[in-house]
Residue frames as qw, qx, qy, qz and C-alpha x, y, z in Angstrom:
[[0.571, 0.522, -0.154, -0.614, -4.42, -17.89, 18.77],
 [0.828, 0.119, 0.545, 0.054, -4.97, -21.10, 16.82],
 [0.381, -0.154, 0.600, 0.687, -3.20, -21.61, 13.49],
 [0.207, 0.580, 0.692, 0.377, -6.47, -21.21, 11.68],
 [0.095, -0.933, -0.297, 0.180, -7.25, -17.90, 13.41],
 [0.370, -0.600, 0.307, 0.639, -3.73, -16.63, 12.64],
 [0.331, 0.153, 0.689, 0.627, -4.07, -17.50, 8.94],
 [0.079, 0.763, 0.611, 0.195, -7.39, -15.69, 8.89],
 [0.247, -0.866, -0.058, 0.431, -5.93, -12.69, 10.53],
 [0.368, -0.366, 0.515, 0.683, -3.11, -12.58, 8.00],
 [0.267, 0.405, 0.738, 0.469, -5.59, -13.01, 5.21],
 [0.047, -0.886, -0.448, 0.107, -7.76, -10.16, 6.54],
 [0.331, -0.740, 0.152, 0.565, -4.68, -7.95, 6.90],
 [0.402, -0.005, 0.653, 0.642, -3.55, -8.86, 3.29],
 [0.153, 0.679, 0.653, 0.298, -7.00, -7.72, 2.07],
 [0.154, -0.925, -0.222, 0.269, -6.83, -4.51, 3.89],
 [0.378, -0.530, 0.384, 0.655, -3.40, -3.75, 2.50],
 [0.311, 0.254, 0.688, 0.605, -4.48, -4.57, -1.11],
 [0.018, 0.846, 0.524, 0.102, -7.51, -2.19, -0.68],
 [0.243, -0.880, 0.027, 0.408, -5.27, 0.60, 0.61],
 [0.427, -0.290, 0.522, 0.679, -2.86, 0.04, -2.14],
 [0.281, 0.553, 0.662, 0.419, -5.57, 0.27, -4.68],
 [0.060, -0.953, -0.282, 0.090, -6.71, 3.60, -3.16],
 [0.424, -0.665, 0.278, 0.548, -3.15, 4.83, -3.05],
 [0.421, 0.083, 0.651, 0.626, -2.48, 3.92, -6.65],
 [0.182, 0.764, 0.579, 0.220, -5.63, 5.73, -7.69],
 [0.229, -0.922, -0.037, 0.309, -4.39, 8.89, -5.87],
 [0.407, -0.475, 0.451, 0.637, -0.87, 8.62, -7.48],
 [0.382, 0.350, 0.669, 0.534, -2.43, 8.24, -10.88],
 [0.030, 0.921, 0.388, 0.004, -4.68, 11.27, -10.28],
 [0.415, -0.730, 0.198, 0.506, -1.42, 13.14, -9.37],
 [0.365, -0.191, 0.592, 0.693, 0.04, 12.45, -12.74],
 [0.225, 0.645, 0.684, 0.254, -3.18, 12.99, -14.65],
 [0.077, -0.934, -0.290, 0.192, -3.16, 16.49, -13.24],
 [0.428, 0.873, -0.199, 0.123, 0.16, 17.29, -15.00],
 [0.686, 0.356, -0.429, 0.467, 3.87, 17.23, -14.62],
 [0.588, -0.501, -0.447, 0.452, 5.39, 17.57, -11.17],
 [0.301, 0.031, -0.041, 0.952, 6.66, 21.13, -11.96],
 [0.241, -0.439, -0.351, -0.791, 2.90, 22.16, -12.11],
 [0.635, -0.541, -0.551, -0.015, 2.09, 20.90, -8.71],
 [0.297, -0.833, 0.237, -0.402, 2.26, 22.90, -5.47],
 [0.181, 0.482, -0.775, 0.366, 4.87, 21.84, -2.85],
 [0.572, -0.149, 0.540, -0.599, 2.07, 20.47, -0.69],
 [0.894, 0.270, -0.003, -0.356, 0.86, 18.20, -3.39],
 [0.590, 0.528, -0.600, 0.113, 4.30, 16.91, -4.09],
 [0.178, -0.358, 0.746, -0.533, 4.82, 16.23, -0.33],
 [0.774, 0.005, 0.378, -0.508, 1.56, 14.29, -0.26],
 [0.805, 0.468, -0.321, -0.176, 2.69, 12.40, -3.23],
 [0.310, 0.496, -0.745, 0.320, 5.94, 11.42, -1.46],
 [0.455, -0.245, 0.667, -0.537, 4.10, 10.37, 1.64],
 [0.895, 0.175, 0.113, -0.393, 1.87, 8.07, -0.45],
 [0.668, 0.530, -0.522, 0.020, 4.93, 6.68, -2.19],
 [0.042, 0.421, -0.794, 0.436, 6.56, 5.84, 1.04],
 [0.647, -0.083, 0.509, -0.562, 3.42, 4.37, 2.39],
 [0.878, 0.359, -0.174, -0.265, 3.13, 2.07, -0.63],
 [0.427, 0.512, -0.712, 0.220, 6.68, 0.89, -0.04],
 [0.243, -0.314, 0.739, -0.545, 5.81, 0.07, 3.50],
 [0.808, 0.102, 0.224, -0.536, 2.71, -1.76, 2.54],
 [0.807, 0.418, -0.391, -0.142, 4.54, -3.87, 0.15],
 [0.247, 0.425, -0.794, 0.358, 7.13, -4.74, 2.71],
 [0.530, -0.124, 0.591, -0.596, 4.30, -5.67, 5.12],
 [0.875, 0.284, -0.057, -0.389, 2.72, -7.90, 2.43],
 [0.600, 0.494, -0.622, 0.097, 6.06, -9.50, 1.89],
 [0.107, -0.330, 0.791, -0.504, 6.40, -10.37, 5.64],
 [0.715, 0.032, 0.396, -0.575, 2.95, -11.77, 5.64],
 [0.817, 0.414, -0.345, -0.204, 3.75, -13.90, 2.69],
 [0.320, 0.479, -0.768, 0.280, 6.83, -15.14, 4.39],
 [0.407, -0.212, 0.646, -0.610, 4.85, -15.98, 7.54],
 [0.837, 0.179, 0.114, -0.504, 2.34, -17.95, 5.55],
 [0.505, -0.284, 0.781, 0.232, 5.03, -20.01, 3.84],
 [0.187, 0.195, -0.692, -0.669, 4.96, -21.54, 0.39],
 [0.711, 0.200, 0.325, -0.591, 1.61, -22.78, -0.94]]
């Protein structure tokens, strides 16, 4: 893979991550709009926790992509 293709691939992945993060943030916001955690069912809380961990993983992946791209 050429450098140009590699950069394009990282940019595409960064865009995918940003889109997924936006969706996850919307879902997390909706969770809070629906009331305090005490009002949620255990399954809803479990889904919230899964999204939270996914968000952390995506930020870690973005950080790795940023490091691979180097300073601009």
